[in-house]
All heavy atoms as a GROMACS GRO file, in nm:
protein
  643
    1CYS      N    1  12.788  10.705   8.977
    1CYS     CA    2  12.758  10.837   8.924
    1CYS      C    3  12.668  10.822   8.801
    1CYS      O    4  12.695  10.741   8.712
    1CYS     CB    5  12.888  10.908   8.891
    1CYS     SG    6  12.870  11.075   8.832
    2LEU      N    7  12.563  10.898   8.797
    2LEU     CA    8  12.469  10.894   8.686
    2LEU      C    9  12.537  10.922   8.553
    2LEU      O   10  12.503  10.864   8.450
    2LEU     CB   11  12.357  10.997   8.711
    2LEU     CG   12  12.262  11.024   8.596
    2LEU    CD1   13  12.177  10.899   8.569
    2LEU    CD2   14  12.173  11.140   8.628
    3LEU      N   15  12.638  11.007   8.555
    3LEU     CA   16  12.702  11.048   8.432
    3LEU      C   17  12.780  10.935   8.365
    3LEU      O   18  12.804  10.940   8.244
    3LEU     CB   19  12.795  11.167   8.458
    3LEU     CG   20  12.720  11.294   8.497
    3LEU    CD1   21  12.816  11.398   8.551
    3LEU    CD2   22  12.642  11.348   8.380
    4LEU      N   23  12.819  10.834   8.440
    4LEU     CA   24  12.889  10.721   8.380
    4LEU      C   25  12.795  10.641   8.290
    4LEU      O   26  12.838  10.582   8.192
    4LEU     CB   27  12.948  10.630   8.487
    4LEU     CG   28  13.062  10.691   8.568
    4LEU    CD1   29  13.101  10.598   8.683
    4LEU    CD2   30  13.182  10.719   8.479
    5CYS      N   31  12.666  10.641   8.324
    5CYS     CA   32  12.567  10.570   8.243
    5CYS      C   33  12.508  10.658   8.134
    5CYS      O   34  12.481  10.613   8.023
    5CYS     CB   35  12.454  10.520   8.331
    5CYS     SG   36  12.506  10.405   8.456
    6CYS      N   37  12.488  10.784   8.168
    6CYS     CA   38  12.424  10.877   8.076
    6CYS      C   39  12.500  11.010   8.078
    6CYS      O   40  12.461  11.103   8.148
    6CYS     CB   41  12.279  10.897   8.116
    6CYS     SG   42  12.188  11.004   8.004
    7PRO      N   43  12.609  11.020   8.002
    7PRO     CA   44  12.696  11.138   8.011
    7PRO      C   45  12.639  11.265   7.947
    7PRO      O   46  12.702  11.369   7.954
    7PRO     CB   47  12.822  11.094   7.938
    7PRO     CG   48  12.774  10.994   7.840
    7PRO     CD   49  12.660  10.923   7.907
    8ASP      N   50  12.521  11.256   7.890
    8ASP     CA   51  12.463  11.375   7.828
    8ASP      C   52  12.344  11.427   7.908
    8ASP      O   53  12.254  11.489   7.854
    8ASP     CB   54  12.422  11.343   7.685
    8ASP     CG   55  12.430  11.466   7.596
    8ASP    OD1   56  12.504  11.561   7.632
    8ASP    OD2   57  12.364  11.468   7.491
    9ASN      N   58  12.346  11.403   8.038
    9ASN     CA   59  12.239  11.449   8.126
    9ASN      C   60  12.271  11.591   8.172
    9ASN      O   61  12.357  11.613   8.258
    9ASN     CB   62  12.227  11.354   8.247
    9ASN     CG   63  12.110  11.385   8.333
    9ASN    OD1   64  12.086  11.500   8.366
    9ASN    ND2   65  12.038  11.282   8.373
   10CYS      N   66  12.202  11.687   8.115
   10CYS     CA   67  12.229  11.829   8.143
   10CYS      C   68  12.207  11.866   8.290
   10CYS      O   69  12.281  11.948   8.345
   10CYS     CB   70  12.142  11.917   8.055
   10CYS     SG   71  12.180  11.902   7.880
   11THR      N   72  12.109  11.804   8.353
   11THR     CA   73  12.082  11.834   8.493
   11THR      C   74  12.198  11.790   8.582
   11THR      O   75  12.239  11.863   8.673
   11THR     CB   76  11.952  11.765   8.539
   11THR    OG1   77  11.845  11.808   8.453
   11THR    CG2   78  11.918  11.800   8.682
   12ALA      N   79  12.252  11.673   8.554
   12ALA     CA   80  12.365  11.624   8.634
   12ALA      C   81  12.488  11.713   8.616
   12ALA      O   82  12.559  11.742   8.712
   12ALA     CB   83  12.397  11.480   8.596
   13TRP      N   84  12.512  11.758   8.494
   13TRP     CA   85  12.626  11.849   8.469
   13TRP      C   86  12.604  11.983   8.538
   13TRP      O   87  12.698  12.041   8.594
   13TRP     CB   88  12.651  11.869   8.320
   13TRP     CG   89  12.714  11.749   8.256
   13TRP    CD1   90  12.663  11.675   8.154
   13TRP    CD2   91  12.840  11.690   8.290
   13TRP    NE1   92  12.748  11.574   8.123
   13TRP    CE2   93  12.858  11.580   8.204
   13TRP    CE3   94  12.939  11.717   8.383
   13TRP    CZ2   95  12.972  11.500   8.210
   13TRP    CZ3   96  13.051  11.637   8.389
   13TRP    CH2   97  13.067  11.529   8.303
   14ALA      N   98  12.481  12.032   8.537
   14ALA     CA   99  12.452  12.159   8.604
   14ALA      C  100  12.473  12.147   8.755
   14ALA      O  101  12.526  12.239   8.818
   14ALA     CB  102  12.308  12.202   8.573
   15ASP      N  103  12.436  12.032   8.811
   15ASP     CA  104  12.458  12.010   8.954
   15ASP      C  105  12.606  12.004   8.987
   15ASP      O  106  12.650  12.060   9.088
   15ASP     CB  107  12.389  11.880   8.999
   15ASP     CG  108  12.238  11.892   9.002
   15ASP    OD1  109  12.186  12.006   8.997
   15ASP    OD2  110  12.171  11.787   9.008
   16ARG      N  111  12.685  11.937   8.903
   16ARG     CA  112  12.831  11.932   8.926
   16ARG      C  113  12.891  12.073   8.915
   16ARG      O  114  12.976  12.111   8.995
   16ARG     CB  115  12.899  11.839   8.826
   16ARG     CG  116  12.874  11.694   8.855
   16ARG     CD  117  12.961  11.605   8.770
   16ARG     NE  118  13.098  11.602   8.816
   16ARG     CZ  119  13.143  11.524   8.915
   16ARG    NH1  120  13.058  11.446   8.979
   16ARG    NH2  121  13.268  11.525   8.950
   17LYS      N  122  12.845  12.148   8.816
   17LYS     CA  123  12.895  12.284   8.798
   17LYS      C  124  12.862  12.369   8.919
   17LYS      O  125  12.948  12.442   8.971
   17LYS     CB  126  12.834  12.344   8.671
   17LYS     CG  127  12.882  12.482   8.639
   17LYS     CD  128  12.820  12.533   8.509
   17LYS     CE  129  12.865  12.672   8.477
   17LYS     NZ  130  12.805  12.724   8.354
   18ARG      N  131  12.741  12.358   8.968
   18ARG     CA  132  12.700  12.434   9.086
   18ARG      C  133  12.783  12.396   9.209
   18ARG      O  134  12.825  12.482   9.286
   18ARG     CB  135  12.551  12.409   9.112
   18ARG     CG  136  12.485  12.513   9.198
   18ARG     CD  137  12.334  12.498   9.204
   18ARG     NE  138  12.276  12.484   9.070
   18ARG     CZ  139  12.204  12.378   9.030
   18ARG    NH1  140  12.178  12.280   9.112
   18ARG    NH2  141  12.156  12.372   8.909
   19ALA      N  142  12.812  12.268   9.224
   19ALA     CA  143  12.892  12.221   9.338
   19ALA      C  144  13.035  12.273   9.328
   19ALA      O  145  13.094  12.316   9.428
   19ALA     CB  146  12.892  12.069   9.343
   20ILE      N  147  13.092  12.272   9.209
   20ILE     CA  148  13.229  12.324   9.190
   20ILE      C  149  13.233  12.473   9.217
   20ILE      O  150  13.324  12.522   9.284
   20ILE     CB  151  13.279  12.289   9.048
   20ILE    CG1  152  13.302  12.138   9.037
   20ILE    CG2  153  13.406  12.366   9.015
   20ILE    CD1  154  13.327  12.090   8.896
   21GLU      N  155  13.136  12.546   9.165
   21GLU     CA  156  13.132  12.690   9.190
   21GLU      C  157  13.118  12.720   9.339
   21GLU      O  158  13.184  12.810   9.390
   21GLU     CB  159  13.016  12.754   9.113
   21GLU     CG  160  13.040  12.764   8.965
   21GLU     CD  161  12.919  12.815   8.889
   21GLU    OE1  162  12.805  12.800   8.939
   21GLU    OE2  163  12.939  12.869   8.780
   22PHE      N  164  13.035  12.644   9.410
   22PHE     CA  165  13.019  12.663   9.553
   22PHE      C  166  13.151  12.639   9.626
   22PHE      O  167  13.190  12.716   9.713
   22PHE     CB  168  12.910  12.570   9.608
   22PHE     CG  169  12.893  12.580   9.756
   22PHE    CD1  170  12.823  12.686   9.812
   22PHE    CD2  171  12.948  12.485   9.840
   22PHE    CE1  172  12.807  12.696   9.949
   22PHE    CE2  173  12.933  12.494   9.977
   22PHE     CZ  174  12.863  12.599  10.032
   23TYR      N  175  13.218  12.531   9.591
   23TYR     CA  176  13.345  12.497   9.654
   23TYR      C  177  13.450  12.605   9.629
   23TYR      O  178  13.522  12.646   9.719
   23TYR     CB  179  13.394  12.362   9.603
   23TYR     CG  180  13.527  12.322   9.660
   23TYR    CD1  181  13.534  12.266   9.788
   23TYR    CD2  182  13.644  12.338   9.588
   23TYR    CE1  183  13.656  12.228   9.841
   23TYR    CE2  184  13.766  12.301   9.641
   23TYR     CZ  185  13.771  12.246   9.767
   23TYR     OH  186  13.892  12.209   9.820
   24MET      N  187  13.456  12.654   9.507
   24MET     CA  188  13.558  12.752   9.471
   24MET      C  189  13.526  12.891   9.526
   24MET      O  190  13.617  12.970   9.550
   24MET     CB  191  13.579  12.755   9.320
   24MET     CG  192  13.639  12.625   9.270
   24MET     SD  193  13.678  12.625   9.097
   24MET     CE  194  13.817  12.734   9.094
   25ASP      N  195  13.399  12.921   9.546
   25ASP     CA  196  13.360  13.052   9.599
   25ASP      C  197  13.353  13.056   9.750
   25ASP      O  198  13.340  13.164   9.808
   25ASP     CB  199  13.223  13.093   9.543
   25ASP     CG  200  13.229  13.125   9.395
   25ASP    OD1  201  13.340  13.150   9.343
   25ASP    OD2  202  13.123  13.125   9.332
   26SER      N  203  13.363  12.941   9.815
   26SER     CA  204  13.350  12.939   9.960
   26SER      C  205  13.468  13.008  10.026
   26SER      O  206  13.579  13.008   9.975
   26SER     CB  207  13.338  12.795  10.011
   26SER     OG  208  13.460  12.727   9.990
   27ASP      N  209  13.443  13.070  10.138
   27ASP     CA  210  13.546  13.142  10.213
   27ASP      C  211  13.607  13.053  10.321
   27ASP      O  212  13.624  13.094  10.435
   27ASP     CB  213  13.487  13.268  10.277
   27ASP     CG  214  13.445  13.370  10.173
   27ASP    OD1  215  13.507  13.371  10.066
   27ASP    OD2  216  13.351  13.445  10.200
   28SER      N  217  13.640  12.932  10.285
   28SER     CA  218  13.693  12.839  10.384
   28SER      C  219  13.844  12.847  10.396
   28SER      O  220  13.905  12.767  10.466
   28SER     CB  221  13.650  12.697  10.349
   28SER     OG  222  13.697  12.664  10.219
   29GLY      N  223  13.906  12.941  10.328
   29GLY     CA  224  14.050  12.958  10.338
   29GLY      C  225  14.129  12.854  10.259
   29GLY      O  226  14.247  12.835  10.280
   30ILE      N  227  14.062  12.786  10.170
   30ILE     CA  228  14.129  12.683  10.090
   30ILE      C  229  14.211  12.751   9.982
   30ILE      O  230  14.165  12.843   9.916
   30ILE     CB  231  14.024  12.590  10.028
   30ILE    CG1  232  13.947  12.518  10.138
   30ILE    CG2  233  14.089  12.489   9.936
   30ILE    CD1  234  13.826  12.443  10.091
   31GLY      N  235  14.333  12.706   9.965
   31GLY     CA  236  14.424  12.767   9.869
   31GLY      C  237  14.387  12.737   9.725
   31GLY      O  238  14.311  12.646   9.694
   32LYS      N  239  14.443  12.815   9.637
   32LYS     CA  240  14.417  12.798   9.494
   32LYS      C  241  14.474  12.667   9.441
   32LYS      O  242  14.429  12.616   9.339
   32LYS     CB  243  14.475  12.917   9.415
   32LYS     CG  244  14.410  13.050   9.447
   32LYS     CD  245  14.264  13.050   9.409
   32LYS     CE  246  14.200  13.182   9.445
   32LYS     NZ  247  14.056  13.179   9.424
   33GLU      N  248  14.574  12.611   9.511
   33GLU     CA  249  14.630  12.483   9.467
   33GLU      C  250  14.525  12.373   9.475
   33GLU      O  251  14.518  12.287   9.389
   33GLU     CB  252  14.753  12.445   9.552
   33GLU     CG  253  14.871  12.539   9.535
   33GLU     CD  254  14.859  12.666   9.617
   33GLU    OE1  255  14.785  12.666   9.719
   33GLU    OE2  256  14.922  12.766   9.579
   34SER      N  257  14.442  12.378   9.580
   34SER     CA  258  14.338  12.276   9.592
   34SER      C  259  14.229  12.298   9.487
   34SER      O  260  14.165  12.202   9.443
   34SER     CB  261  14.278  12.274   9.732
   34SER     OG  262  14.215  12.396   9.760
   35HIS      N  263  14.209  12.421   9.444
   35HIS     CA  264  14.115  12.446   9.334
   35HIS      C  265  14.166  12.379   9.207
   35HIS      O  266  14.090  12.316   9.135
   35HIS     CB  267  14.098  12.597   9.310
   35HIS     CG  268  14.024  12.666   9.419
   35HIS    ND1  269  14.004  12.802   9.418
   35HIS    CD2  270  13.965  12.622   9.532
   35HIS    CE1  271  13.935  12.837   9.525
   35HIS    NE2  272  13.911  12.730   9.596
   36SER      N  273  14.295  12.393   9.183
   36SER     CA  274  14.354  12.328   9.065
   36SER      C  275  14.340  12.177   9.073
   36SER      O  276  14.309  12.112   8.973
   36SER     CB  277  14.501  12.365   9.050
   36SER     OG  278  14.515  12.501   9.023
   37LYS      N  279  14.361  12.121   9.192
   37LYS     CA  280  14.346  11.976   9.209
   37LYS      C  281  14.203  11.932   9.182
   37LYS      O  282  14.180  11.829   9.119
   37LYS     CB  283  14.388  11.934   9.350
   37LYS     CG  284  14.536  11.939   9.373
   37LYS     CD  285  14.569  11.895   9.514
   37LYS     CE  286  14.717  11.912   9.542
   37LYS     NZ  287  14.750  11.874   9.681
   38LEU      N  288  14.108  12.009   9.230
   38LEU     CA  289  13.968  11.977   9.206
   38LEU      C  290  13.937  11.978   9.057
   38LEU      O  291  13.875  11.885   9.004
   38LEU     CB  292  13.877  12.078   9.278
   38LEU     CG  293  13.728  12.072   9.244
   38LEU    CD1  294  13.666  11.945   9.300
   38LEU    CD2  295  13.657  12.194   9.297
   39LEU      N  296  13.983  12.081   8.988
   39LEU     CA  297  13.955  12.092   8.845
   39LEU      C  298  14.026  11.982   8.766
   39LEU      O  299  13.970  11.926   8.671
   39LEU     CB  300  13.997  12.230   8.794
   39LEU     CG  301  13.918  12.346   8.856
   39LEU    CD1  302  13.976  12.480   8.812
   39LEU    CD2  303  13.771  12.338   8.823
   40LYS      N  304  14.146  11.946   8.808
   40LYS     CA  305  14.218  11.838   8.740
   40LYS      C  306  14.150  11.704   8.764
   40LYS      O  307  14.146  11.619   8.673
   40LYS     CB  308  14.363  11.835   8.785
   40LYS     CG  309  14.442  11.952   8.730
   40LYS     CD  310  14.584  11.954   8.782
   40LYS     CE  311  14.656  12.078   8.733
   40LYS     NZ  312  14.792  12.088   8.788
   41SER      N  313  14.096  11.683   8.882
   41SER     CA  314  14.024  11.558   8.907
   41SER      C  315  13.894  11.553   8.825
   41SER      O  316  13.852  11.446   8.781
   41SER     CB  317  13.994  11.540   9.056
   41SER     OG  318  13.903  11.637   9.101
   42GLU      N  319  13.835  11.669   8.803
   42GLU     CA  320  13.716  11.675   8.717
   42GLU      C  321  13.753  11.639   8.573
   42GLU      O  322  13.679  11.568   8.505
   42GLU     CB  323  13.654  11.815   8.724
   42GLU     CG  324  13.517  11.826   8.665
   42GLU     CD  325  13.407  11.759   8.746
   42GLU    OE1  326  13.432  11.716   8.859
   42GLU    OE2  327  13.295  11.749   8.694
   43LEU      N  328  13.869  11.684   8.528
   43LEU     CA  329  13.916  11.646   8.394
   43LEU      C  330  13.943  11.497   8.386
   43LEU      O  331  13.919  11.435   8.281
   43LEU     CB  332  14.042  11.725   8.357
   43LEU     CG  333  14.021  11.872   8.323
   43LEU    CD1  334  14.155  11.940   8.297
   43LEU    CD2  335  13.929  11.888   8.203
   44THR      N  336  13.991  11.437   8.494
   44THR     CA  337  14.014  11.293   8.497
   44THR      C  338  13.881  11.219   8.481
   44THR      O  339  13.873  11.119   8.406
   44THR     CB  340  14.083  11.252   8.628
   44THR    OG1  341  14.205  11.323   8.639
   44THR    CG2  342  14.110  11.103   8.632
   45LEU      N  343  13.778  11.265   8.550
   45LEU     CA  344  13.645  11.205   8.534
   45LEU      C  345  13.598  11.218   8.389
   45LEU      O  346  13.547  11.123   8.330
   45LEU     CB  347  13.544  11.271   8.627
   45LEU     CG  348  13.398  11.231   8.603
   45LEU    CD1  349  13.374  11.085   8.640
   45LEU    CD2  350  13.305  11.322   8.680
   46LEU      N  351  13.618  11.335   8.332
   46LEU     CA  352  13.576  11.356   8.192
   46LEU      C  353  13.653  11.264   8.097
   46LEU      O  354  13.594  11.211   8.003
   46LEU     CB  355  13.595  11.503   8.154
   46LEU     CG  356  13.489  11.596   8.213
   46LEU    CD1  357  13.538  11.740   8.211
   46LEU    CD2  358  13.359  11.582   8.139
   47ASP      N  359  13.780  11.244   8.122
   47ASP     CA  360  13.858  11.152   8.039
   47ASP      C  361  13.800  11.011   8.045
   47ASP      O  362  13.792  10.941   7.944
   47ASP     CB  363  14.005  11.150   8.083
   47ASP     CG  364  14.078  11.278   8.045
   47ASP    OD1  365  14.028  11.352   7.956
   47ASP    OD2  366  14.185  11.304   8.104
   48LEU      N  367  13.760  10.970   8.166
   48LEU     CA  368  13.697  10.839   8.182
   48LEU      C  369  13.566  10.832   8.103
   48LEU      O  370  13.541  10.733   8.032
   48LEU     CB  371  13.670  10.811   8.330
   48LEU     CG  372  13.591  10.684   8.362
   48LEU    CD1  373  13.671  10.561   8.323
   48LEU    CD2  374  13.556  10.682   8.509
   49LEU      N  375  13.486  10.935   8.113
   49LEU     CA  376  13.360  10.937   8.038
   49LEU      C  377  13.382  10.934   7.888
   49LEU      O  378  13.313  10.862   7.815
   49LEU     CB  379  13.278  11.061   8.074
   49LEU     CG  380  13.219  11.066   8.215
   49LEU    CD1  381  13.156  11.201   8.241
   49LEU    CD2  382  13.118  10.956   8.233
   50PHE      N  383  13.482  11.009   7.842
   50PHE     CA  384  13.508  11.014   7.698
   50PHE      C  385  13.564  10.883   7.645
   50PHE      O  386  13.554  10.856   7.526
   50PHE     CB  387  13.601  11.130   7.664
   50PHE     CG  388  13.536  11.266   7.679
   50PHE    CD1  389  13.606  11.371   7.733
   50PHE    CD2  390  13.407  11.288   7.638
   50PHE    CE1  391  13.549  11.496   7.747
   50PHE    CE2  392  13.347  11.412   7.652
   50PHE     CZ  393  13.418  11.516   7.707
   51SER      N  394  13.623  10.802   7.731
   51SER     CA  395  13.673  10.672   7.685
   51SER      C  396  13.557  10.579   7.647
   51SER      O  397  13.574  10.488   7.568
   51SER     CB  398  13.760  10.606   7.792
   51SER     OG  399  13.683  10.568   7.903
   52GLN      N  400  13.439  10.605   7.703
   52GLN     CA  401  13.321  10.524   7.671
   52GLN      C  402  13.218  10.597   7.585
   52GLN      O  403  13.150  10.535   7.505
   52GLN     CB  404  13.252  10.480   7.802
   52GLN     CG  405  13.339  10.394   7.889
   52GLN     CD  406  13.375  10.263   7.821
   52GLN    OE1  407  13.289  10.198   7.764
   52GLN    NE2  408  13.502  10.227   7.825
   53HIS      N  409  13.208  10.727   7.604
   53HIS     CA  410  13.105  10.807   7.534
   53HIS      C  411  13.172  10.933   7.479
   53HIS      O  412  13.165  11.039   7.539
   53HIS     CB  413  12.994  10.848   7.632
   53HIS     CG  414  12.934  10.735   7.707
   53HIS    ND1  415  12.839  10.652   7.653
   53HIS    CD2  416  12.955  10.689   7.833
   53HIS    CE1  417  12.804  10.560   7.742
   53HIS    NE2  418  12.874  10.581   7.852
   54SER      N  419  13.233  10.920   7.365
   54SER     CA  420  13.314  11.031   7.315
   54SER      C  421  13.235  11.144   7.248
   54SER      O  422  13.292  11.248   7.219
   54SER     CB  423  13.418  10.978   7.215
   54SER     OG  424  13.352  10.915   7.106
   55LYS      N  425  13.107  11.124   7.224
   55LYS     CA  426  13.031  11.225   7.150
   55LYS      C  427  12.920  11.290   7.230
   55LYS      O  428  12.822  11.337   7.173
   55LYS     CB  429  12.973  11.162   7.024
   55LYS     CG  430  13.080  11.117   6.927
   55LYS     CD  431  13.022  11.071   6.797
   55LYS     CE  432  13.134  11.032   6.703
   55LYS     NZ  433  13.085  10.999   6.572
   56ALA      N  434  12.935  11.297   7.360
   56ALA     CA  435  12.831  11.358   7.443
   56ALA      C  436  12.854  11.509   7.449
   56ALA      O  437  12.948  11.556   7.512
   56ALA     CB  438  12.834  11.297   7.583
   57PRO      N  439  12.768  11.588   7.384
   57PRO     CA  440  12.788  11.733   7.378
   57PRO      C  441  12.791  11.803   7.514
   57PRO      O  442  12.870  11.895   7.534
   57PRO     CB  443  12.669  11.783   7.296
   57PRO     CG  444  12.614  11.665   7.225
   57PRO     CD  445  12.650  11.546   7.307
   58SER      N  446  12.709  11.759   7.607
   58SER     CA  447  12.709  11.823   7.739
   58SER      C  448  12.840  11.799   7.812
   58SER      O  449  12.888  11.885   7.885
   58SER     CB  450  12.593  11.769   7.824
   58SER     OG  451  12.470  11.804   7.766
   59SER      N  452  12.899  11.683   7.790
   59SER     CA  453  13.029  11.652   7.852
   59SER      C  454  13.137  11.743   7.795
   59SER      O  455  13.224  11.791   7.869
   59SER     CB  456  13.066  11.506   7.828
   59SER     OG  457  12.968  11.421   7.881
   60TRP      N  458  13.132  11.764   7.665
   60TRP     CA  459  13.232  11.853   7.602
   60TRP      C  460  13.214  11.997   7.650
   60TRP      O  461  13.312  12.068   7.672
   60TRP     CB  462  13.224  11.844   7.450
   60TRP     CG  463  13.286  11.719   7.398
   60TRP    CD1  464  13.222  11.609   7.349
   60TRP    CD2  465  13.426  11.690   7.393
   60TRP    NE1  466  13.314  11.514   7.314
   60TRP    CE2  467  13.440  11.560   7.339
   60TRP    CE3  468  13.541  11.758   7.430
   60TRP    CZ2  469  13.564  11.500   7.320
   60TRP    CZ3  470  13.665  11.698   7.410
   60TRP    CH2  471  13.676  11.571   7.356
   61ALA      N  472  13.090  12.039   7.667
   61ALA     CA  473  13.066  12.175   7.718
   61ALA      C  474  13.118  12.190   7.860
   61ALA      O  475  13.178  12.293   7.896
   61ALA     CB  476  12.916  12.206   7.712
   62HIS      N  477  13.100  12.086   7.942
   62HIS     CA  478  13.151  12.090   8.079
   62HIS      C  479  13.303  12.094   8.078
   62HIS      O  480  13.363  12.167   8.155
   62HIS     CB  481  13.100  11.968   8.156
   62HIS     CG  482  13.132  11.972   8.302
   62HIS    ND1  483  13.068  12.058   8.389
   62HIS    CD2  484  13.223  11.903   8.376
   62HIS    CE1  485  13.116  12.040   8.511
   62HIS    NE2  486  13.211  11.946   8.506
   63ARG      N  487  13.366  12.017   7.989
   63ARG     CA  488  13.512  12.017   7.979
   63ARG      C  489  13.564  12.156   7.940
   63ARG      O  490  13.663  12.203   7.995
   63ARG     CB  491  13.558  11.912   7.879
   63ARG     CG  492  13.709  11.899   7.871
   63ARG     CD  493  13.749  11.794   7.768
   63ARG     NE  494  13.890  11.771   7.774
   63ARG     CZ  495  13.948  11.678   7.848
   63ARG    NH1  496  13.876  11.599   7.922
   63ARG    NH2  497  14.078  11.663   7.847
   64LYS      N  498  13.496  12.220   7.849
   64LYS     CA  499  13.535  12.355   7.808
   64LYS      C  500  13.526  12.451   7.925
   64LYS      O  501  13.615  12.534   7.948
   64LYS     CB  502  13.443  12.401   7.693
   64LYS     CG  503  13.477  12.535   7.635
   64LYS     CD  504  13.383  12.567   7.519
   64LYS     CE  505  13.410  12.702   7.460
   64LYS     NZ  506  13.318  12.732   7.348
   65TRP      N  507  13.420  12.439   8.004
   65TRP     CA  508  13.402  12.524   8.122
   65TRP      C  509  13.512  12.498   8.225
   65TRP      O  510  13.569  12.593   8.281
   65TRP     CB  511  13.263  12.499   8.181
   65TRP     CG  512  13.233  12.579   8.302
   65TRP    CD1  513  13.201  12.712   8.308
   65TRP    CD2  514  13.232  12.533   8.437
   65TRP    NE1  515  13.180  12.750   8.439
   65TRP    CE2  516  13.199  12.642   8.520
   65TRP    CE3  517  13.256  12.410   8.496
   65TRP    CZ2  518  13.189  12.631   8.658
   65TRP    CZ3  519  13.245  12.399   8.633
   65TRP    CH2  520  13.213  12.510   8.712
   66ILE      N  521  13.546  12.372   8.248
   66ILE     CA  522  13.652  12.336   8.342
   66ILE      C  523  13.786  12.391   8.295
   66ILE      O  524  13.865  12.446   8.374
   66ILE     CB  525  13.660  12.183   8.360
   66ILE    CG1  526  13.537  12.131   8.434
   66ILE    CG2  527  13.788  12.141   8.433
   66ILE    CD1  528  13.526  12.177   8.577
   67ASN      N  529  13.815  12.379   8.167
   67ASN     CA  530  13.941  12.432   8.114
   67ASN      C  531  13.950  12.583   8.131
   67ASN      O  532  14.057  12.636   8.164
   67ASN     CB  533  13.959  12.394   7.967
   67ASN     CG  534  14.002  12.251   7.951
   67ASN    OD1  535  14.070  12.196   8.036
   67ASN    ND2  536  13.963  12.191   7.840
   68ARG      N  537  13.840  12.653   8.113
   68ARG     CA  538  13.840  12.798   8.135
   68ARG      C  539  13.869  12.831   8.281
   68ARG      O  540  13.945  12.924   8.312
   68ARG     CB  541  13.707  12.859   8.094
   68ARG     CG  542  13.689  12.867   7.945
   68ARG     CD  543  13.557  12.931   7.910
   68ARG     NE  544  13.542  12.937   7.767
   68ARG     CZ  545  13.428  12.961   7.706
   68ARG    NH1  546  13.318  12.981   7.778
   68ARG    NH2  547  13.420  12.963   7.576
   69LEU      N  548  13.809  12.755   8.373
   69LEU     CA  549  13.836  12.776   8.515
   69LEU      C  550  13.982  12.747   8.549
   69LEU      O  551  14.043  12.818   8.629
   69LEU     CB  552  13.746  12.687   8.600
   69LEU     CG  553  13.603  12.732   8.621
   69LEU    CD1  554  13.528  12.631   8.707
   69LEU    CD2  555  13.596  12.869   8.684
   70LEU      N  556  14.039  12.644   8.488
   70LEU     CA  557  14.180  12.612   8.511
   70LEU      C  558  14.270  12.726   8.466
   70LEU      O  559  14.365  12.762   8.536
   70LEU     CB  560  14.219  12.484   8.436
   70LEU     CG  561  14.214  12.356   8.516
   70LEU    CD1  562  14.237  12.237   8.426
   70LEU    CD2  563  14.313  12.358   8.629
   71VAL      N  564  14.240  12.784   8.352
   71VAL     CA  565  14.320  12.896   8.302
   71VAL      C  566  14.308  13.015   8.397
   71VAL      O  567  14.408  13.078   8.433
   71VAL     CB  568  14.278  12.934   8.159
   71VAL    CG1  569  14.340  13.065   8.116
   71VAL    CG2  570  14.316  12.824   8.061
   72LYS      N  571  14.186  13.046   8.442
   72LYS     CA  572  14.167  13.157   8.535
   72LYS      C  573  14.242  13.131   8.666
   72LYS      O  574  14.304  13.222   8.721
   72LYS     CB  575  14.018  13.177   8.564
   72LYS     CG  576  13.942  13.239   8.451
   72LYS     CD  577  13.795  13.253   8.489
   72LYS     CE  578  13.714  13.304   8.373
   72LYS     NZ  579  13.570  13.314   8.406
   73THR      N  580  14.237  13.010   8.715
   73THR     CA  581  14.307  12.974   8.839
   73THR      C  582  14.456  12.988   8.821
   73THR      O  583  14.527  13.039   8.907
   73THR     CB  584  14.270  12.830   8.883
   73THR    OG1  585  14.129  12.824   8.899
   73THR    CG2  586  14.338  12.794   9.014
   74PHE      N  587  14.506  12.942   8.706
   74PHE     CA  588  14.650  12.952   8.678
   74PHE      C  589  14.694  13.098   8.671
   74PHE      O  590  14.795  13.137   8.730
   74PHE     CB  591  14.682  12.882   8.546
   74PHE     CG  592  14.827  12.890   8.509
   74PHE    CD1  593  14.917  12.803   8.568
   74PHE    CD2  594  14.871  12.983   8.417
   74PHE    CE1  595  15.052  12.811   8.534
   74PHE    CE2  596  15.004  12.991   8.383
   74PHE     CZ  597  15.096  12.905   8.442
   75ILE      N  598  14.618  13.180   8.602
   75ILE     CA  599  14.653  13.322   8.590
   75ILE      C  600  14.650  13.390   8.727
   75ILE      O  601  14.738  13.468   8.761
   75ILE     CB  602  14.558  13.392   8.490
   75ILE    CG1  603  14.587  13.344   8.348
   75ILE    CG2  604  14.572  13.543   8.499
   75ILE    CD1  605  14.487  13.390   8.246
   76TYR      N  606  14.549  13.357   8.807
   76TYR     CA  607  14.536  13.418   8.940
   76TYR      C  608  14.653  13.381   9.031
   76TYR      O  609  14.702  13.463   9.106
   76TYR     CB  610  14.403  13.377   9.003
   76TYR     CG  611  14.381  13.438   9.139
   76TYR    CD1  612  14.339  13.570   9.151
   76TYR    CD2  613  14.403  13.365   9.255
   76TYR    CE1  614  14.318  13.628   9.275
   76TYR    CE2  615  14.383  13.422   9.379
   76TYR     CZ  616  14.341  13.552   9.389
   76TYR     OH  617  14.321  13.609   9.513
   77THR      N  618  14.696  13.256   9.025
   77THR     CA  619  14.803  13.211   9.115
   77THR      C  620  14.941  13.253   9.068
   77THR      O  621  15.036  13.252   9.146
   77THR     CB  622  14.803  13.057   9.131
   77THR    OG1  623  14.815  12.997   9.004
   77THR    CG2  624  14.677  13.012   9.201
   78HIS      N  625  14.955  13.295   8.943
   78HIS     CA  626  15.086  13.332   8.889
   78HIS      C  627  15.098  13.482   8.861
   78HIS      O  628  15.177  13.524   8.777
   78HIS     CB  629  15.116  13.251   8.763
   78HIS     CG  630  15.142  13.107   8.794
   78HIS    ND1  631  15.040  13.015   8.803
   78HIS    CD2  632  15.257  13.042   8.821
   78HIS    CE1  633  15.093  12.898   8.832
   78HIS    NE2  634  15.224  12.911   8.844
   79LYS      N  635  15.024  13.562   8.933
   79LYS     CA  636  15.034  13.708   8.916
   79LYS      C  637  15.150  13.759   8.995
   79LYS      O  638  15.187  13.718   9.098
   79LYS     CB  639  14.906  13.776   8.964
   79LYS     CG  640  14.799  13.772   8.860
   79LYS     CD  641  14.682  13.858   8.907
   79LYS     CE  642  14.576  13.862   8.800
   79LYS     NZ  643  14.464  13.945   8.838
   0.00000   0.00000   0.00000
């Protein structure tokens, strides 16, 4: 993954964001639990990146976006 070498590549983060949005918006009948798993795995990747590159602003912005999606998913599934 390009982000492991260069975690502040805005284009790579935008592509990941677009892929996550596509997956979450798709009408494939996938449950919200799998959305949570996807977002948690994304946080795991970010944790790995931060262990080597802790000051990459684009990575922190992506983490903030992922956390917001996790909260929305949690609220939606617990209504």
